[in-house]
N, CA, C and O of each residue as an XYZ file, in Angstrom:
324
protein
N       0.887     -1.020     -0.292
C       0.028      0.024     -0.127
C       0.827      1.143      0.002
O       1.653      1.202      0.913
N       0.656      2.216     -0.954
C       1.501      3.343     -1.039
C       1.045      4.332      0.101
O       0.001      4.103      0.710
N       1.752      5.328      0.363
C       1.635      6.171      1.483
C       1.633      7.590      0.901
O       2.609      8.087      0.338
N       0.465      8.194      1.084
C       0.240      9.416      0.463
C       0.764     10.563      1.383
O       1.809     11.054      0.959
N       0.369     11.018      2.349
C       0.907     12.083      2.788
C       1.534     11.516      4.404
O       1.219     10.408      4.837
N       2.160     12.170      4.927
C       2.516     11.668      6.260
C       1.632     12.148      7.399
O       1.108     13.258      7.311
N       1.430     11.347      8.504
C       0.463     11.526      9.335
C       0.993     12.699     10.187
O       2.159     12.623     10.574
N       0.213     13.833     10.534
C       0.381     15.046     11.354
C       0.659     14.421     12.797
O       1.471     15.025     13.498
N       0.102     13.342     13.272
C       0.164     13.110     14.544
C       1.429     12.356     14.841
O       1.897     12.122     15.955
N       1.930     11.996     13.614
C       3.282     11.315     14.251
C       4.553     11.986     13.622
O       5.643     11.419     13.699
N       4.415     13.117     13.042
C       5.373     14.160     12.384
C       5.313     15.250     13.068
O       6.428     15.719     13.298
N       4.378     15.879     13.515
C       4.262     17.351     14.050
C       5.002     17.439     15.187
O       4.984     16.539     16.026
N       5.771     18.611     15.328
C       6.582     18.937     16.408
C       5.527     19.423     17.595
O       4.435     19.966     17.430
N       6.090     19.115     18.669
C       5.242     19.934     19.788
C       5.042     21.458     19.814
O       6.056     22.150     19.722
N       3.986     21.985     19.915
C       3.685     23.369     19.730
C       4.729     24.307     20.674
O       4.994     23.985     21.832
N       5.122     25.154     20.216
C       5.915     26.230     20.554
C       5.443     26.779     22.003
O       6.217     26.967     22.941
N       4.280     26.968     22.028
C       3.462     27.521     23.101
C       1.836     27.183     23.123
O       1.180     26.823     22.146
N       1.373     27.373     24.396
C       0.007     27.359     24.704
C      -1.012     28.018     23.576
O      -2.116     27.533     23.330
N      -0.538     29.060     23.002
C      -1.240     29.843     22.172
C      -1.022     29.190     20.844
O      -2.018     29.025     20.139
N       0.128     28.803     20.415
C       0.294     28.123     19.272
C      -0.666     26.863     18.883
O      -1.249     26.707     17.810
N      -0.687     25.959     20.080
C      -1.291     24.748     20.170
C      -2.834     24.968     20.199
O      -3.619     24.186     19.662
N      -3.214     26.112     20.879
C      -4.750     26.356     20.756
C      -5.210     26.879     19.520
O      -6.383     26.661     19.217
N      -4.390     27.618     18.653
C      -4.719     28.069     17.001
C      -4.635     26.652     16.582
O      -5.728     26.299     16.139
N      -3.806     25.765     16.555
C      -3.833     24.646     15.619
C      -5.074     23.545     15.948
O      -5.591     22.817     15.100
N      -5.401     23.593     17.270
C      -6.389     22.906     17.707
C      -7.789     23.494     17.061
O      -8.600     22.780     16.472
N      -7.922     24.756     17.245
C      -9.215     25.372     16.435
C      -9.303     25.229     15.013
O     -10.363     25.213     14.387
N      -7.916     25.105     14.421
C      -7.927     24.895     12.907
C      -8.353     23.271     12.587
O      -8.942     22.939     11.559
N      -7.977     22.406     13.573
C      -8.341     21.206     13.226
C      -9.546     20.843     13.456
O     -10.042     19.900     12.840
N     -10.309     21.630     14.513
C     -11.653     21.271     14.838
C     -12.426     21.917     13.601
O     -13.160     21.153     12.975
N     -12.335     23.320     13.160
C     -12.947     23.482     12.113
C     -12.984     22.880     10.858
O     -13.913     23.098     10.081
N     -11.933     22.048     10.558
C     -11.476     21.195      9.525
C     -12.333     20.145      9.490
O     -12.908     19.796      8.459
N     -12.488     19.492     10.796
C     -13.280     18.161     11.157
C     -14.540     18.489     11.207
O     -15.313     17.589     10.878
N     -15.101     19.711     11.582
C     -16.336     20.017     11.446
C     -17.019     20.121     10.146
O     -18.101     19.597      9.880
N     -16.284     20.854      9.343
C     -16.598     20.915      7.776
C     -17.161     19.691      7.057
O     -17.784     19.668      5.996
N     -16.770     18.551      7.951
C     -17.228     17.405      7.150
C     -16.564     17.058      5.732
O     -17.102     16.174      5.066
N     -15.691     17.554      5.349
C     -14.908     17.206      3.939
C     -13.807     16.484      4.182
O     -13.261     16.147      3.131
N     -13.316     16.148      5.057
C     -12.164     15.301      5.253
C     -12.079     14.021      4.972
O     -13.079     13.429      5.379
N     -11.221     13.253      4.385
C     -11.144     11.851      4.076
C     -11.239     11.213      5.489
O     -11.083     11.945      6.466
N     -11.505      9.793      5.662
C     -11.531      9.445      7.003
C     -10.007      9.358      7.584
O      -9.751      9.695      8.740
N      -9.157      8.941      6.800
C      -7.630      8.892      7.402
C      -7.236     10.113      7.821
O      -6.421     10.244      8.734
N      -7.755     11.072      7.220
C      -7.300     12.334      7.741
C      -7.969     12.944      8.808
O      -7.501     13.853      9.494
N      -9.367     12.295      8.971
C     -10.166     13.041     10.155
C      -9.370     12.269     11.201
O      -8.994     12.831     12.230
N      -9.112     10.999     10.952
C      -8.488     10.209     12.361
C      -7.153     10.777     12.564
O      -6.750     10.659     13.721
N      -6.364     11.359     11.751
C      -5.054     11.993     11.844
C      -5.239     13.301     12.557
O      -4.363     13.689     13.330
N      -6.479     14.100     12.314
C      -6.589     15.255     12.853
C      -7.180     15.059     14.307
O      -6.921     15.902     15.166
N      -8.043     13.860     14.627
C      -8.325     13.368     15.914
C      -7.280     13.154     16.766
O      -7.334     13.596     17.914
N      -6.245     12.479     16.333
C      -5.284     12.069     17.225
C      -4.337     13.541     17.748
O      -4.020     13.811     18.907
N      -4.042     14.309     16.550
C      -3.291     15.416     16.850
C      -3.731     16.200     17.597
O      -2.996     16.662     18.470
N      -5.182     16.632     17.480
C      -5.859     17.152     18.678
C      -5.911     16.718     19.894
O      -5.941     17.570     20.783
N      -5.939     15.164     20.294
C      -5.659     14.561     21.281
C      -4.442     15.347     21.962
O      -4.384     16.060     22.963
N      -3.564     14.965     21.092
C      -2.098     15.545     21.561
C      -2.043     17.043     21.968
O      -1.394     17.346     22.969
N      -2.659     17.954     21.282
C      -2.601     19.293     21.550
C      -3.666     19.608     23.021
O      -3.500     20.435     23.917
N      -4.558     18.791     22.866
C      -5.433     19.162     24.069
C      -4.778     18.645     25.196
O      -5.069     19.202     26.255
N      -3.859     17.599     25.252
C      -3.386     17.150     26.279
C      -1.925     18.075     26.672
O      -1.462     18.030     27.812
N      -1.415     18.734     25.796
C      -0.327     19.783     25.784
C      -0.874     20.974     26.559
O      -0.260     21.471     27.502
N      -2.247     21.484     26.054
C      -2.776     22.873     26.596
C      -3.103     22.403     28.207
O      -2.774     23.113     29.158
N      -3.830     21.044     28.365
C      -3.985     20.926     29.765
C      -3.086     20.912     30.741
O      -3.328     21.331     31.873
N      -1.612     20.266     30.250
C      -0.446     20.272     30.848
C       0.110     21.687     31.294
O       0.524     21.876     32.437
N       0.094     22.625     30.359
C       0.204     23.863     30.295
C      -0.508     24.517     31.334
O       0.197     24.993     32.224
N      -2.026     24.686     31.460
C      -2.802     25.056     32.395
C      -2.497     24.692     33.849
O      -2.399     25.528     34.748
N      -2.340     23.237     34.017
C      -2.083     22.580     35.171
C      -0.873     23.330     35.849
O      -0.744     23.702     37.016
N      -0.209     23.417     35.004
C       1.429     23.878     35.510
C       1.227     25.271     36.120
O       1.775     25.604     37.171
N       0.256     26.225     35.273
C       0.184     27.559     35.813
C      -0.634     27.607     36.923
O      -0.573     28.563     37.696
N      -1.408     26.666     37.094
C      -2.394     26.607     38.406
C      -1.379     26.132     39.537
O      -1.529     26.494     40.704
N      -0.579     25.494     39.226
C       0.438     25.011     40.383
C       1.067     26.007     40.844
O       1.080     26.254     42.050
N       1.791     26.853     39.801
C       2.531     28.163     40.342
C       1.579     29.139     41.153
O       1.846     29.638     42.245
N       0.388     29.324     40.398
C      -0.316     30.156     41.219
C      -0.516     29.775     42.680
O      -0.199     30.576     43.559
N      -0.981     28.693     42.943
C      -1.062     27.868     44.240
C       0.175     28.045     45.079
O       0.160     28.283     46.287
N       0.988     27.942     44.510
C       2.322     28.095     45.315
C       2.504     29.748     45.460
O       2.731     30.141     46.604
N       2.445     30.504     44.664
C       2.781     31.799     44.937
C       1.420     32.175     46.024
O       1.824     33.099     46.729
N       0.482     31.940     46.282
C      -0.727     32.079     46.902
C      -0.616     31.387     48.304
O      -1.604     31.611     49.003
N       0.266     30.665     48.841
C       0.441     29.714     50.066
C      -0.428     28.513     49.673
O      -0.883     27.977     50.683
N      -0.791     27.940     48.577
C      -1.571     26.865     48.623
C      -3.154     26.955     48.076
O      -3.918     26.212     47.461
N      -3.203     28.455     48.727
C      -4.642     28.879     48.233
C      -5.030     29.457     46.873
O      -4.634     30.572     46.534
N      -5.808     28.693     46.091
C      -6.116     29.515     44.962
C      -7.018     30.486     45.094
O      -8.155     30.164     45.438
N      -6.707     31.839     44.853
C      -7.550     32.874     44.927
C      -8.293     33.358     43.888
O      -7.842     33.088     42.775
N      -9.318     34.005     43.930
C     -10.193     34.535     42.737
C      -9.130     35.509     41.762
O      -8.420     36.293     42.391
N      -9.040     35.493     40.733
C      -8.626     36.516     39.722
C      -9.234     37.901     39.782
O     -10.403     38.040     39.423
N      -8.525     38.943     40.211
C      -9.463     40.227     40.059
C      -8.759     40.949     39.109
O      -7.629     41.219     39.517
N      -9.011     41.386     37.938
C      -8.264     42.447     37.100
C      -8.790     43.647     37.275
O      -9.928     43.811     37.717
N      -7.894     44.713     36.897
C      -8.543     45.728     37.181
C      -7.181     46.782     37.464
O      -7.365     47.955     37.789
């Protein structure tokens, strides 16, 4: 069986930042919601999306841990202004 394109799930580099991951995830979701992707590409997009989601969750959990540490273990409400 000949290979067409390489799988984004196995060849894509980790995102440089949370914002980059979020942008890529939004792009993947939009493509999947469009319903025009071939099944193999849909599956690759789903896998990559799961990787990006895990990356974003990890970044958010790390920030939350830092905030808790800075606030003596108490997560306080964010007040902007």
